[in-house]
C-alpha positions as a Python dict, from the first residue, in 0.01 Angstrom:
ca = {
    (1, 'M'): (0, 0, 0),
    (2, 'N'): (283, 237, 85),
    (3, 'Q'): (388, 181, -276),
    (4, 'K'): (54, 264, -411),
    (5, 'E'): (48, 581, -204),
    (6, 'K'): (366, 701, -359),
    (7, 'V'): (227, 681, -730),
    (8, 'L'): (233, 1024, -887),
    (9, 'G'): (-76, 1169, -1028),
    (10, 'Y'): (-414, 1311, -941),
    (11, 'L'): (-758, 1135, -1007),
    (12, 'P'): (-1049, 1367, -1103),
    (13, 'S'): (-1168, 1402, -721),
    (14, 'E'): (-815, 1479, -608),
    (15, 'R'): (-676, 1825, -556),
    (16, 'P'): (-313, 1924, -562),
    (17, 'T'): (-167, 2170, -325),
    (18, 'A'): (-219, 2556, -421),
    (19, 'W'): (105, 2621, -610),
    (20, 'K'): (100, 2291, -792),
    (21, 'L'): (-254, 2355, -884),
    (22, 'F'): (-179, 2688, -1039),
    (23, 'L'): (109, 2542, -1246),
    (24, 'Y'): (-75, 2249, -1373),
    (25, 'A'): (-347, 2487, -1462),
    (26, 'L'): (-116, 2723, -1644),
    (27, 'Q'): (8, 2421, -1848),
    (28, 'Q'): (-347, 2332, -1953),
    (29, 'V'): (-417, 2682, -2083),
    (30, 'V'): (-80, 2682, -2268),
    (31, 'V'): (-185, 2374, -2438),
    (32, 'M'): (-541, 2483, -2516),
    (33, 'F'): (-433, 2827, -2634),
    (34, 'P'): (-302, 2752, -2978),
    (35, 'A'): (-563, 2560, -3139),
    (36, 'T'): (-855, 2782, -2987),
    (37, 'V'): (-680, 3112, -3092),
    (38, 'T'): (-619, 2962, -3432),
    (39, 'V'): (-995, 2905, -3483),
    (40, 'A'): (-1061, 3252, -3385),
    (41, 'L'): (-815, 3383, -3643),
    (42, 'I'): (-932, 3160, -3915),
    (43, 'T'): (-1309, 3250, -3862),
    (44, 'G'): (-1265, 3613, -3778),
    (45, 'F'): (-1401, 3578, -3429),
    (46, 'Q'): (-1238, 3802, -3150),
    (47, 'V'): (-943, 3635, -3000),
    (48, 'S'): (-1017, 3784, -2652),
    (49, 'T'): (-1375, 3677, -2674),
    (50, 'T'): (-1293, 3325, -2787),
    (51, 'I'): (-1049, 3258, -2481),
    (52, 'F'): (-1310, 3396, -2237),
    (53, 'A'): (-1579, 3162, -2386),
    (54, 'S'): (-1353, 2878, -2373),
    (55, 'G'): (-1277, 2925, -2003),
    (56, 'L'): (-1641, 3004, -1916),
    (57, 'A'): (-1766, 2692, -2081),
    (58, 'T'): (-1501, 2471, -1923),
    (59, 'L'): (-1602, 2620, -1581),
    (60, 'C'): (-1963, 2547, -1657),
    (61, 'F'): (-1896, 2177, -1779),
    (62, 'V'): (-1710, 2102, -1455),
    (63, 'F'): (-2025, 2196, -1254),
    (64, 'I'): (-2270, 2032, -1505),
    (65, 'T'): (-2083, 1712, -1487),
    (66, 'E'): (-2038, 1744, -1111),
    (67, 'G'): (-1654, 1731, -1145),
    (68, 'K'): (-1656, 1368, -1263),
    (69, 'I'): (-1535, 1426, -1620),
    (70, 'P'): (-1191, 1620, -1650),
    (71, 'L'): (-1227, 1768, -1993),
    (72, 'Y'): (-1119, 2111, -2128),
    (73, 'Y'): (-1370, 2292, -2362),
    (74, 'G'): (-1198, 2471, -2659),
    (75, 'S'): (-1294, 2607, -3006),
    (76, 'S'): (-1360, 2317, -3275),
    (77, 'F'): (-1205, 2303, -3629),
    (78, 'S'): (-1510, 2115, -3755),
    (79, 'Y'): (-1722, 2433, -3790),
    (80, 'L'): (-1479, 2645, -3984),
    (81, 'T'): (-1614, 2589, -4321),
    (82, 'A'): (-1975, 2613, -4201),
    (83, 'V'): (-1921, 2943, -4035),
    (84, 'A'): (-1716, 3086, -4322),
    (85, 'G'): (-1980, 2969, -4569),
    (86, 'L'): (-2249, 3125, -4365),
    (87, 'V'): (-2114, 3481, -4292),
    (88, 'T'): (-2023, 3522, -4664),
    (89, 'S'): (-2344, 3387, -4795),
    (90, 'Q'): (-2566, 3636, -5000),
    (91, 'S'): (-2875, 3592, -4761),
    (92, 'I'): (-2653, 3717, -4454),
    (93, 'M'): (-2466, 3984, -4636),
    (94, 'E'): (-2808, 4138, -4729),
    (95, 'K'): (-2896, 4154, -4352),
    (96, 'L'): (-2589, 4364, -4271),
    (97, 'S'): (-2555, 4733, -4242),
    (98, 'P'): (-2351, 4919, -4493),
    (99, 'E'): (-2061, 4969, -4233),
    (100, 'A'): (-2068, 4596, -4139),
    (101, 'A'): (-2081, 4479, -4513),
    (102, 'A'): (-1770, 4704, -4583),
    (103, 'Q'): (-1598, 4531, -4293),
    (104, 'L'): (-1692, 4192, -4402),
    (105, 'E'): (-1564, 4255, -4764),
    (106, 'A'): (-1250, 4377, -4581),
    (107, 'W'): (-1227, 4058, -4402),
    (108, 'K'): (-1281, 3840, -4717),
    (109, 'A'): (-995, 4046, -4893),
    (110, 'G'): (-763, 3985, -4582),
    (111, 'A'): (-750, 4357, -4512),
    (112, 'S'): (-926, 4299, -4170),
    (113, 'A'): (-858, 4025, -3894),
    (114, 'V'): (-1201, 4013, -3754),
    (115, 'L'): (-1550, 3980, -3877),
    (116, 'P'): (-1812, 4251, -3809),
    (117, 'T'): (-2004, 4200, -3503),
    (118, 'E'): (-2345, 4178, -3687),
    (119, 'A'): (-2212, 3873, -3888),
    (120, 'V'): (-2079, 3709, -3582),
    (121, 'Q'): (-2417, 3744, -3420),
    (122, 'Y'): (-2584, 3547, -3703),
    (123, 'A'): (-2326, 3271, -3657),
    (124, 'Q'): (-2383, 3278, -3282),
    (125, 'F'): (-2734, 3168, -3327),
    (126, 'G'): (-2643, 2864, -3525),
    (127, 'I'): (-2378, 2774, -3261),
    (128, 'V'): (-2636, 2796, -2981),
    (129, 'M'): (-2881, 2599, -3180),
    (130, 'S'): (-2602, 2327, -3266),
    (131, 'G'): (-2581, 2260, -2881),
    (132, 'L'): (-2924, 2094, -2903),
    (133, 'V'): (-2787, 1823, -3132),
    (134, 'S'): (-2531, 1722, -2849),
    (135, 'I'): (-2801, 1737, -2580),
    (136, 'A'): (-3045, 1521, -2782),
    (137, 'A'): (-2775, 1248, -2826),
    (138, 'G'): (-2694, 1269, -2464),
    (139, 'L'): (-3065, 1224, -2373),
    (140, 'L'): (-3089, 938, -2623),
    (141, 'I'): (-2814, 764, -2467),
    (142, 'K'): (-2947, 826, -2111),
    (143, 'V'): (-3273, 657, -2214),
    (144, 'S'): (-3133, 364, -2413),
    (145, 'G'): (-2832, 294, -2174),
    (146, 'P'): (-2469, 238, -2232),
    (147, 'R'): (-2549, -68, -2461),
    (148, 'A'): (-2642, 170, -2726),
    (149, 'V'): (-2303, 321, -2718),
    (150, 'E'): (-2115, -4, -2737),
    (151, 'T'): (-2363, -88, -3034),
    (152, 'I'): (-2325, 228, -3221),
    (153, 'L'): (-1984, 355, -3124),
    (154, 'P'): (-1769, 33, -3030),
    (155, 'P'): (-1389, 86, -2964),
    (156, 'T'): (-1339, -23, -3337),
    (157, 'I'): (-1475, 327, -3412),
    (158, 'T'): (-1380, 546, -3131),
    (159, 'G'): (-1025, 430, -3143),
    (160, 'P'): (-972, 497, -3518),
    (161, 'V'): (-1166, 830, -3476),
    (162, 'A'): (-939, 925, -3202),
    (163, 'M'): (-636, 832, -3426),
    (164, 'I'): (-757, 1058, -3718),
    (165, 'I'): (-819, 1346, -3477),
    (166, 'G'): (-451, 1331, -3408),
    (167, 'L'): (-321, 1257, -3744),
    (168, 'T'): (-524, 1492, -3952),
    (169, 'L'): (-368, 1767, -3747),
    (170, 'A'): (-5, 1643, -3824),
    (171, 'G'): (-7, 1912, -4108),
    (172, 'N'): (-74, 2191, -3876),
    (173, 'A'): (188, 2081, -3640),
    (174, 'L'): (481, 2069, -3898),
    (175, 'G'): (340, 2394, -4053),
    (176, 'D'): (377, 2570, -3718),
    (177, 'A'): (718, 2407, -3655),
    (178, 'Y'): (847, 2562, -3971),
    (179, 'A'): (669, 2905, -3913),
    (180, 'G'): (872, 3226, -3844),
    (181, 'S'): (712, 3547, -3725),
    (182, 'A'): (588, 3823, -3947),
    (183, 'T'): (908, 4017, -3934),
    (184, 'W'): (1151, 3713, -3933),
    (185, 'K'): (1417, 3716, -4194),
    (186, 'G'): (1674, 3484, -4027),
    (187, 'G'): (1614, 3173, -4252),
    (188, 'L'): (1471, 2822, -4172),
    (189, 'G'): (1768, 2729, -3949),
    (190, 'G'): (1672, 2948, -3659),
    (191, 'V'): (1299, 2843, -3678),
    (192, 'L'): (1393, 2476, -3673),
    (193, 'L'): (1641, 2526, -3361),
    (194, 'V'): (1336, 2670, -3182),
    (195, 'S'): (1087, 2412, -3274),
    (196, 'L'): (1312, 2116, -3228),
    (197, 'S'): (1457, 2230, -2901),
    (198, 'T'): (1083, 2256, -2787),
    (199, 'L'): (1000, 1912, -2897),
    (200, 'L'): (1304, 1739, -2773),
    (201, 'S'): (1322, 1926, -2434),
    (202, 'T'): (951, 1830, -2370),
    (203, 'I'): (998, 1466, -2466),
    (204, 'L'): (1322, 1440, -2235),
    (205, 'F'): (1146, 1617, -1950),
    (206, 'S'): (838, 1378, -1977),
    (207, 'R'): (1070, 1087, -1999),
    (208, 'Y'): (1326, 1163, -1738),
    (209, 'L'): (1211, 1423, -1498),
    (210, 'K'): (1074, 1281, -1187),
    (211, 'G'): (839, 1404, -926),
    (212, 'F'): (653, 1731, -955),
    (213, 'L'): (859, 1868, -1232),
    (214, 'G'): (808, 1545, -1430),
    (215, 'Q'): (437, 1649, -1451),
    (216, 'L'): (510, 1983, -1624),
    (217, 'P'): (684, 1866, -1936),
    (218, 'L'): (489, 2078, -2175),
    (219, 'L'): (519, 2402, -1977),
    (220, 'L'): (891, 2351, -1927),
    (221, 'G'): (922, 2259, -2287),
    (222, 'A'): (745, 2590, -2398),
    (223, 'A'): (978, 2778, -2165),
    (224, 'V'): (1287, 2625, -2325),
    (225, 'G'): (1173, 2709, -2681),
    (226, 'C'): (1095, 3058, -2560),
    (227, 'L'): (1451, 3100, -2402),
    (228, 'V'): (1612, 2960, -2736),
    (229, 'A'): (1415, 3215, -2942),
    (230, 'Y'): (1529, 3482, -2721),
    (231, 'I'): (1878, 3357, -2755),
    (232, 'V'): (1839, 3363, -3140),
    (233, 'Y'): (1689, 3714, -3102),
    (234, 'V'): (1996, 3850, -2923),
    (235, 'A'): (2239, 3675, -3124),
    (236, 'G'): (2087, 3826, -3448),
    (237, 'G'): (2133, 4172, -3304),
    (238, 'S'): (1793, 4210, -3133),
    (239, 'T'): (1640, 4351, -3447),
    (240, 'P'): (1296, 4269, -3578),
    (241, 'E'): (1445, 4042, -3850),
    (242, 'S'): (1589, 3827, -3591),
    (243, 'N'): (1269, 3819, -3370),
    (244, 'L'): (1069, 3484, -3379),
    (245, 'F'): (815, 3626, -3104),
    (246, 'D'): (483, 3724, -3246),
    (247, 'V'): (388, 4109, -3191),
    (248, 'M'): (30, 4199, -3144),
    (249, 'T'): (-37, 4570, -3084),
    (250, 'V'): (-281, 4697, -2823),
    (251, 'S'): (-521, 4824, -3068),
    (252, 'E'): (-547, 4483, -3228),
    (253, 'V'): (-605, 4327, -2908),
    (254, 'V'): (-887, 4563, -2777),
    (255, 'S'): (-1048, 4678, -3119),
    (256, 'A'): (-1389, 4566, -3040),
    (257, 'S'): (-1372, 4557, -2659),
    (258, 'T'): (-1709, 4575, -2464),
    (259, 'W'): (-1530, 4805, -2221),
    (260, 'K'): (-1179, 4916, -2154),
    (261, 'L'): (-979, 5099, -1889),
    (262, 'G'): (-822, 5416, -2070),
    (263, 'D'): (-682, 5295, -2382),
    (264, 'G'): (-715, 4929, -2289),
    (265, 'S'): (-338, 4891, -2263),
    (266, 'F'): (-376, 4734, -1925),
    (267, 'F'): (-751, 4603, -1877),
    (268, 'A'): (-1034, 4540, -2148),
    (269, 'L'): (-1327, 4333, -2146),
    (270, 'P'): (-1379, 4102, -2436),
    (271, 'A'): (-1611, 4191, -2732),
    (272, 'F'): (-1933, 4024, -2609),
    (273, 'S'): (-2235, 4025, -2838),
    (274, 'L'): (-2574, 3851, -2836),
    (275, 'P'): (-2706, 3618, -3111),
    (276, 'K'): (-2944, 3717, -3390),
    (277, 'A'): (-3198, 3456, -3513),
    (278, 'S'): (-3139, 3318, -3854),
    (279, 'L'): (-3278, 3014, -4017),
    (280, 'E'): (-2980, 3009, -4247),
    (281, 'A'): (-2738, 2989, -3957),
    (282, 'V'): (-2937, 2690, -3817),
    (283, 'L'): (-2923, 2509, -4149),
    (284, 'A'): (-2555, 2585, -4206),
    (285, 'I'): (-2406, 2521, -3861),
    (286, 'M'): (-2640, 2288, -3658),
    (287, 'P'): (-2563, 1956, -3855),
    (288, 'V'): (-2209, 2000, -3803),
    (289, 'A'): (-2266, 1915, -3439),
    (290, 'I'): (-2300, 1562, -3540),
    (291, 'A'): (-1917, 1543, -3603),
    (292, 'T'): (-1842, 1623, -3248),
    (293, 'I'): (-2034, 1329, -3109),
    (294, 'P'): (-1788, 1048, -3204),
    (295, 'E'): (-1516, 1283, -3109),
    (296, 'S'): (-1650, 1335, -2762),
    (297, 'T'): (-1713, 950, -2734),
    (298, 'A'): (-1355, 869, -2819),
    (299, 'H'): (-1224, 1116, -2559),
    (300, 'M'): (-1430, 936, -2280),
    (301, 'Y'): (-1290, 600, -2398),
    (302, 'Q'): (-943, 775, -2374),
    (303, 'L'): (-1020, 872, -2004),
    (304, 'D'): (-1154, 533, -1924),
    (305, 'V'): (-813, 395, -2021),
    (306, 'Y'): (-576, 644, -1860),
    (307, 'V'): (-790, 749, -1548),
    (308, 'N'): (-849, 383, -1459),
    (309, 'N'): (-477, 284, -1513),
    (310, 'L'): (-385, 549, -1251),
    (311, 'A'): (-666, 442, -1023),
    (312, 'E'): (-539, 78, -1031),
    (313, 'Q'): (-184, 191, -959),
    (314, 'K'): (-310, 395, -669),
    (315, 'G'): (-543, 119, -549),
    (316, 'K'): (-844, 338, -579),
    (317, 'E'): (-1192, 252, -711),
    (318, 'K'): (-1228, 282, -1090),
    (319, 'T'): (-1474, 495, -1289),
    (320, 'D'): (-1683, 354, -1591),
    (321, 'F'): (-1668, 682, -1802),
    (322, 'V'): (-1867, 517, -2078),
    (323, 'K'): (-2164, 530, -1852),
    (324, 'L'): (-2099, 895, -1806),
    (325, 'L'): (-2118, 965, -2182),
    (326, 'D'): (-2468, 1088, -2180),
    (327, 'R'): (-2361, 1352, -1914),
    (328, 'N'): (-2056, 1448, -2135),
    (329, 'L'): (-2261, 1498, -2452),
    (330, 'I'): (-2536, 1710, -2269),
    (331, 'G'): (-2255, 1915, -2090),
    (332, 'D'): (-2081, 1956, -2443),
    (333, 'G'): (-2408, 2088, -2579),
    (334, 'L'): (-2469, 2334, -2307),
    (335, 'C'): (-2125, 2457, -2352),
    (336, 'D'): (-2192, 2520, -2712),
    (337, 'M'): (-2483, 2745, -2615),
    (338, 'I'): (-2285, 2914, -2349),
    (339, 'A'): (-2003, 2994, -2584),
    (340, 'G'): (-2247, 3100, -2863),
    (341, 'V'): (-2427, 3331, -2631),
    (342, 'V'): (-2123, 3541, -2529),
    (343, 'G'): (-1979, 3543, -2883),
    (344, 'G'): (-1724, 3261, -2903),
    (345, 'P'): (-1689, 2987, -3162),
    (346, 'A'): (-1853, 2646, -3131),
    (347, 'G'): (-1645, 2389, -2967),
    (348, 'T'): (-1592, 2048, -2812),
    (349, 'N'): (-1375, 1883, -2548),
    (350, 'Y'): (-1000, 1903, -2644),
    (351, 'G'): (-787, 1592, -2732),
    (352, 'E'): (-477, 1821, -2664),
    (353, 'N'): (-577, 1863, -2304),
    (354, 'I'): (-644, 1494, -2242),
    (355, 'S'): (-300, 1416, -2404),
    (356, 'T'): (-145, 1657, -2141),
    (357, 'M'): (-312, 1478, -1866),
    (358, 'A'): (-229, 1140, -1987),
    (359, 'I'): (130, 1241, -2004),
    (360, 'T'): (135, 1419, -1665),
    (361, 'K'): (-114, 1186, -1495),
    (362, 'V'): (-289, 1505, -1364),
    (363, 'F'): (-658, 1444, -1410),
    (364, 'S'): (-788, 1670, -1122),
    (365, 'T'): (-1088, 1866, -1219),
    (366, 'S'): (-980, 2127, -977),
    (367, 'V'): (-681, 2212, -1207),
    (368, 'L'): (-953, 2254, -1492),
    (369, 'V'): (-1143, 2501, -1284),
    (370, 'V'): (-837, 2696, -1207),
    (371, 'A'): (-739, 2677, -1579),
    (372, 'S'): (-1072, 2821, -1687),
    (373, 'I'): (-1055, 3100, -1444),
    (374, 'V'): (-695, 3192, -1564),
    (375, 'A'): (-826, 3180, -1925),
    (376, 'M'): (-1090, 3421, -1849),
    (377, 'L'): (-860, 3647, -1669),
    (378, 'V'): (-603, 3636, -1946),
    (379, 'S'): (-869, 3732, -2198),
    (380, 'C'): (-931, 4061, -1999),
    (381, 'F'): (-575, 4170, -1910),
    (382, 'T'): (-421, 4299, -2234),
    (383, 'P'): (-45, 4240, -2138),
    (384, 'L'): (-131, 3872, -2058),
    (385, 'I'): (-311, 3813, -2380),
    (386, 'T'): (-38, 3999, -2562),
    (387, 'A'): (224, 3791, -2405),
    (388, 'I'): (72, 3452, -2458),
    (389, 'Y'): (-18, 3554, -2804),
    (390, 'G'): (356, 3623, -2863),
    (391, 'I'): (480, 3278, -2805),
    (392, 'P'): (661, 3195, -3110),
    (393, 'T'): (462, 2979, -3350),
    (394, 'A'): (773, 2760, -3380),
    (395, 'V'): (736, 2684, -2995),
    (396, 'I'): (366, 2591, -3033),
    (397, 'G'): (468, 2365, -3342),
    (398, 'G'): (729, 2177, -3149),
    (399, 'L'): (459, 2104, -2868),
    (400, 'E'): (187, 2025, -3132),
    (401, 'I'): (401, 1746, -3278),
    (402, 'Y'): (413, 1564, -2940),
    (403, 'L'): (55, 1644, -2844),
    (404, 'F'): (-122, 1550, -3174),
    (405, 'G'): (86, 1238, -3199),
    (406, 'A'): (-11, 1148, -2846),
    (407, 'I'): (-385, 1178, -2951),
    (408, 'A'): (-322, 921, -3232),
    (409, 'A'): (-134, 704, -2986),
    (410, 'Q'): (-444, 709, -2749),
    (411, 'G'): (-663, 589, -3019),
    (412, 'I'): (-441, 262, -3047),
    (413, 'A'): (-448, 230, -2677),
    (414, 'I'): (-827, 237, -2677),
    (415, 'M'): (-822, -82, -2922),
    (416, 'I'): (-563, -257, -2714),
    (417, 'D'): (-724, -187, -2378),
    (418, 'K'): (-1069, -303, -2512),
    (419, 'Q'): (-914, -613, -2675),
    (420, 'C'): (-1043, -531, -3013),
    (421, 'D'): (-1006, -838, -3258),
    (422, 'M'): (-761, -720, -3514),
    (423, 'F'): (-807, -1043, -3717),
    (424, 'S'): (-1183, -989, -3761),
    (425, 'S'): (-1256, -906, -4111),
    (426, 'K'): (-1551, -688, -3990),
    (427, 'N'): (-1331, -494, -3763),
    (428, 'I'): (-1049, -447, -4023),
    (429, 'A'): (-1299, -307, -4283),
    (430, 'V'): (-1442, -62, -4021),
    (431, 'I'): (-1096, 59, -3912),
    (432, 'A'): (-959, 80, -4268),
    (433, 'T'): (-1260, 295, -4395),
    (434, 'I'): (-1244, 535, -4108),
    (435, 'M'): (-869, 570, -4145),
    (436, 'V'): (-866, 623, -4531),
    (437, 'V'): (-1195, 850, -4534),
    (438, 'G'): (-1051, 1061, -4247),
    (439, 'L'): (-690, 1098, -4367),
    (440, 'G'): (-764, 1109, -4723),
    (441, 'G'): (-1043, 1372, -4671),
    (442, 'Q'): (-787, 1599, -4488),
    (443, 'Y'): (-483, 1560, -4722),
    (444, 'Y'): (-657, 1534, -5061),
    (445, 'F'): (-967, 1754, -5004),
    (446, 'G'): (-832, 1989, -4757),
    (447, 'G'): (-1046, 1875, -4459),
    (448, 'N'): (-1382, 1880, -4647),
    (449, 'I'): (-1503, 1586, -4837),
    (450, 'P'): (-1735, 1685, -5143),
    (451, 'F'): (-2065, 1521, -5113),
    (452, 'P'): (-2410, 1587, -5306),
    (453, 'G'): (-2644, 1829, -5106),
    (454, 'F'): (-2354, 1974, -4897),
    (455, 'S'): (-2233, 2291, -5050),
    (456, 'G'): (-1926, 2309, -4833),
    (457, 'G'): (-1871, 1944, -4808),
    (458, 'I'): (-1848, 1721, -4510),
    (459, 'P'): (-1584, 1758, -4249),
    (460, 'C'): (-1344, 1464, -4296),
    (461, 'I'): (-1372, 1361, -3927),
    (462, 'A'): (-1747, 1364, -3946),
    (463, 'G'): (-1740, 1172, -4272),
    (464, 'A'): (-1509, 913, -4147),
    (465, 'A'): (-1701, 860, -3827),
    (466, 'I'): (-2037, 829, -4004),
    (467, 'S'): (-1881, 599, -4269),
    (468, 'G'): (-1759, 380, -3990),
    (469, 'I'): (-2084, 382, -3782),
    (470, 'L'): (-2284, 287, -4106),
    (471, 'L'): (-2054, 16, -4204),
    (472, 'N'): (-2029, -140, -3856),
    (473, 'L'): (-2404, -140, -3825),
    (474, 'L'): (-2437, -311, -4183),
    (475, 'L'): (-2182, -567, -4113),
    (476, 'S'): (-2343, -641, -3773),
    (477, 'I'): (-2664, -766, -3925),
    (478, 'G'): (-2714, -1138, -3852),
    (479, 'E'): (-2408, -1134, -3626),
    (480, 'K'): (-2432, -1370, -3327),
    (481, 'K'): (-2346, -1204, -2995),
    (482, 'E'): (-2139, -1394, -2733),
    (483, 'S'): (-2316, -1441, -2400),
}
């Protein structure tokens, strides 16, 4: 028993000491930040509002699930095409004021980084309504029981879905690892020095550091990357051409702030806005929520593997996370509504944060509560959001190579843990179809698979998941179940 008490890690109900709690939470924020901010930048949503919505939704999710499910809510890439197609559609453009229409045209031309608030408000309505899809799925599972999950979403589907979630992001990871700043002129060598030092130090920290420091490999790896970037900057003469740190001006950060103190250089509230009803928004955005259901299910299988492994090492009672799937989906849907109401993009729980928890063995929901509060505070204090936004893209890329690969590895772990028969022709067919549709859709079609009746195409993860579900059900007809 003494040996079990020495096992490092925290289960969802356990709480680290105050200073450890803060550092673990800060690590979760750093991990969440790149993808969530990227979604905001691509869709034209306000960065500060997006970060605030992410923190608020996570905080609400913890309370909705009574602290039993350690998941962080962030902006989802699945909605990118749907949102872009909606706000640039003729039906929405006709509803905008002349000033908003001009700003929208500037955004389309790349001359403006953010959408007009009026356009965002229509998208918000679709995001709020999309939450009903996840809630309905959660209620259906609650009524029909976990057996329905095992039938419709067995490990041979959730495992490969988790794998393609990580692998479809591999291009983003390498792209960021090779990216300099807007002013960088120092060549590829300096960029790779920063990204590779981040990656290797993170791996070495996670492998060789023991005790408390061994649970902060991503935070320490990011610090090493930033230090190397600073050395490169000084060695290059401290000029803009040798600077890999991204620079965001105060005016860019607070351009649409709801309220700011003075010029907003220290404190400014995010750009909150309320949704505007639109049938077009419902039709464009609501169906995309189907894509996040298999993703959320895969995340629950991941937690089931890693949390219960830690519980076994500590001699504690295990948790059947599959039985909590209904609560997870209902919470996910409510979080979409919460994010949509304040002006943030639609989202889902994050594989990156699960990877961080799996690597560090810190699954404490108390950490996620503090992380959500930190995220909301960061969104209001201009120097903080400027500092985090300034983290070199190459540093983010180094972290992403590890994190996105870990997500894919967790998909394999799901199938191993659930003892999937890899010699079954049915299982091979389902897994093969999911993998090829998901990866092929990403790397041949750019993430959205063309399909009749869908003007923007079907997101590759959704297409892969739906293909796997339908094929699995088809091949299960007449199958005899073991007692």
